[in-house]
N, C-alpha and C positions, 0 to 999 in steps of 0.2 A: 709597511705603512702605505696606505692609499691616500692620495690627495684628492679630495672631492671638489670638483670645479664647477662653477656656474659661468656660462658664457653669456654675456650681455652685449648683444649686437643686433642692430635693427635691419641690416642688409642680409636677406636670406642666404644669398650665395656665400657671403663671408662667414655667416654664422655656421653654415654647414661645413665649410672648410676648416674653421677653428675647431669645431667639435670632432671632425674626423681626425685631424692631426693630434689633438690632445689625447684622444682615445688610443692612438697608436703608441703613445709614450708609456713605457712600463711604470706602474705606480701611480697613474693618474686615471681618474674616472669622471666623466661629465655627468652631473646629476640633473642638469636642466639647461635649457637655452631660453633666454628671455629677449624679446624684441623691443620691449618698451620699459620705461621706468617703473610703471605699475606692475608689470609682469616680474621684474627683477625683485621688487619688494615682496611680492607673493612667494617667489621661489626661495628667497632668503628665509622666510618664515616657515616654509614647508620642508626644507632639506637641511642636512648638515652640509655646510659649505666652508671649505678651508680656504679656497682661492677664487677670487672673482676676476675674470678677464673682462675688463670694462671699457666699452666704447663710450666716449664722453658725449657724443652728439646723438641724443635719443629723441624720438618724435614728441614725447610728452614730458620731457624734463632733461636736465643736464646731469652728466656723470658726477660732477662736483657735488650736486645736491644729494646724490645717492651716497657719496663718500661721507658727507657731513652727517647723514642719517645713520650710517653705520657707526661712526665715531660717537655720536650722541647717545646711541643705545648700547654702546660697548660691545657691539657684535664682534666676534673673534676672527672673522674672515680677514685675510690679507687681500690686497688688490694689486693687480698689474693692469695699468692702462694700456689698451690696445686701440689706437685711435689715430685719426688724421688731424686732430687738433694740435696745431703748431704755435698757437698763441702763447707767448712767454708767460703771461699772467696765469693762464690755465695750468701751465707746467708748474709754476711756483705754488699755486693753490693746491694742486694735487700733491706736491711734495709736502706741503704743510699739513695735509690731511693723512699723511703716512703711507702713500702708495709705495710699494717695494720695487716697482719697475715701471718703465714707460717705454712702450714700443710704438714707433710711428709707422703708419701705413704709407706706402706699400712696404711690406717686408717679406723676406724669404722664409721658407720653412726652417732653414738652419738658424735664423735669427730668433724665431719663436722657440725652437727647441732649446737654444742656449738660455733664454730667459726661464724656461720651465726647469731646466737642469739646475740653474742657479737657485731657483726657488726651492727645489727639492733638497738641495744642500743646506739652504738657509733653515728650512723647517726641521731637517734632521739635526742640525746644530742646536736649534732651540730646544728640541725634545730630549736630547741626550746630555745636555749640560746640567749636571747634578748640583754643582756649587758655582757661585759667581765670583770670578776674579777677573783681572784685566785681560789675561790671555783668553779666557773663555768668552768674554764679551767681544773681543776683537775677532775671534773665530766665527761667531754668529754673524756679525756685520760684514766680515770679509766675504762670506758665502754669496752675498748678493752683488758683489762687484764683478765686472766682466773678467772672465778667465783669460789669461795670456795663453794663446795657442801657438804651437809650433807652426811656422809658415806652411800653408798648404802647398805641397809640391806641384810643379807644373804638370798638367795633364789630369789632375784629380779635381772632381767637382764637389761642391758643397752638397748638392742634392744626393749624390751617391753616398757621401759620407754620412748623411742623415740616415739613409737606409741601413748602412752597416751598424751604426750606433743603435738604431731601433732593434735590429735583429739580435745583437748581443745583449741589449738591455731588457729584452722581452722575456728572458729566462736566465737561470743560473748555469745553464749548460755551456761548456767550453766548446768552441768550434775551430776547426782547421780552416786554412785559406780555401781549400777545395770545397768544404761544406758551405762556407759563406758564398763562394762564387756560384754554387748551384742555386742558392736561395735568392740571390739578388740579380742573377743573370749576367755575370761578367766572367772573364777568364780568371783562372786561379792566380796568375801573376798580378793581374789588376787588383783582385781582392786582397792579396798579400800586401800590396802597396798601401792600401787604406788601413789595413790592420796594423802594419808597422808604424804608420803615421800616428794612429791612436795610441799605440804602445809607447812610442817616443814622447807623446804628450802626457803620458801618465793616466790615460783614460781607460785603458784596458790592461789586463795582466797577461803576460806571456808565460807559457810553461811548455814542457815537453811531454807528449803522450807516447808511452811505450806500449808494446804489445804486438803479437804476431811475429812473423819472420822478416818483415820489411824494416826499412829505416824508421826511426822514431819521427813523429810529426810534431811540428810546433802548433800549439793551439792557443786560442785567445778567449778570454772571459772578461765581462764587464767588471770594472773595479768596484 
């Protein structure tokens, strides 16, 4: 399942950063970047869009107006607000228009990754629910709630954690700590600490790789 994303952001540097980061996430594809309200409307008509990353403050309109237009036309896109708009009324109106997430600038790459991962789980739950009962409904809405993470151990950084997640999430291939270390530029011991953190948090699977005459290796694969 590929999530088709429209980035709506009027600041060119921020727009490029959002596009670059989204395209590094396995299962996500940016179909267009819009810098204005009018460009966003055109892009929504020209592409299949599953998710809009929406800046509220646009030069020719407000993000809330775009939300209202989406809802009035029953457009199927979901929306995550990615904005510096901190006005409580804007937040309330965005919630009433059905945004599935609200991310305040400035934010870290890890925070954006968490929102996108939550959305991927949310969409997967929507598409795999064959019949509706309370358990199924709860699973869908729980997917967009923040995950409880195992506390990040001292000495580990959120930025490197993102790199490890992206490496494992980019393919179905299982990797050892040595293989991860070679790809992200750390020592094997450091890579193993990140991998063990993710395994303890239930975000990667651990298994043993046998073969050859040496000792078996522990390998890690995205859950």
